[in-house]
N, C-alpha and C positions, 0 to 999 in steps of 0.2 A: 770282687763282689763280697759284701759283708751281709751276713744274715744274723739278725738279732733274735735270739731264742728267749722269748719272754715266758716267764713262769706265771701261769694263771692259777691263783688259789681259789678253791671252791669254798664259798661261804657256807659254813655249817653252824647255823644259829637257831635259837628257839625264841618264840615270842609268846606273850600272854594274850589269849583271845578273850577270856572272861574268868572272873572269880567271884564267887558269892558264898555266903554261909547262911543256912536256914535250919532251924530246929537242931542245932548242934552238929551239923554236917557241912564241912567246907568243901566246895567243889571248884577245881580250877581246870580250865581247858588250855593246854599247851600245844603250840603248833611248831612243827619242824619246817623252817623256812628255807632249808638248804636242799641240795640235790641228792644227798645220801641219807641213809638211815642213821639216826642218832641212837646209839645203844644206851640202855639203862646205866651201864657201867661208866658212861661218859657224862652222866649227870650227877650232881652232888646236891642233895637237899641240906640246907642249913636252917635250923630252927632259930629264928631271930627273936620273935616275941609272939609265942603262941601258947595256948592252953587247951590242947587237944589230947585225948588219951591214946588215940591211934593215928599216927602221922602217915601221910601218903608215901608210897614207894614208887620211884621213877620206873618207867617202862620203856621199851624200845618204841621209837616213833619213826615211821616210814617217811620218806621224802614227800613234802607237801601235805602230810596228814597231821591230824591232831590226836592227842591222848587226853583222857579225862583222869585227873588225879583227885582222890578224895581222902580227906581226913575226917575222923569221926570223934564223937565225945568232946566236941569243942564247947567251951564255956559260952553261954548265951549272954549277950549284953556287953561284949568287948570285941575288939578287933584281933585278928590272928594274922601273923606275918611270917612268911618263909622267904628264903632266898634260894633260887634254883640256878646253879651254875652249870652251863652247858659247855660244849667244846670250845666255843669262841666268845661267848658272852654270858651275862648273868641277868636274871630278871627277878623282880620282887613280886611275890604273890601276897596280896593283902585283902582281907575282907572282914567287915564288921558282921558279927553273928546276931541275927534277930531270932 
């Protein structure tokens, strides 16, 4: 008798639900699509092309839940772009500011 012990990996990833910028404040809703909490320390914000005076700080996101990340002092009339790297994937957060 042969028993195959398959290892099932849990997918721990983030997704972008929404991002917008109005009045100099950029707001992004990030969802944890995985079965476990994704800790703030497992997320890395990369400022790729933004002009905001205060950038968002990642927070813990429970399984199946969303977190709202906000940057303020963003220049109106241009787009602002961040890259958020999670445990198994990365997303781009981009919003033109009106």
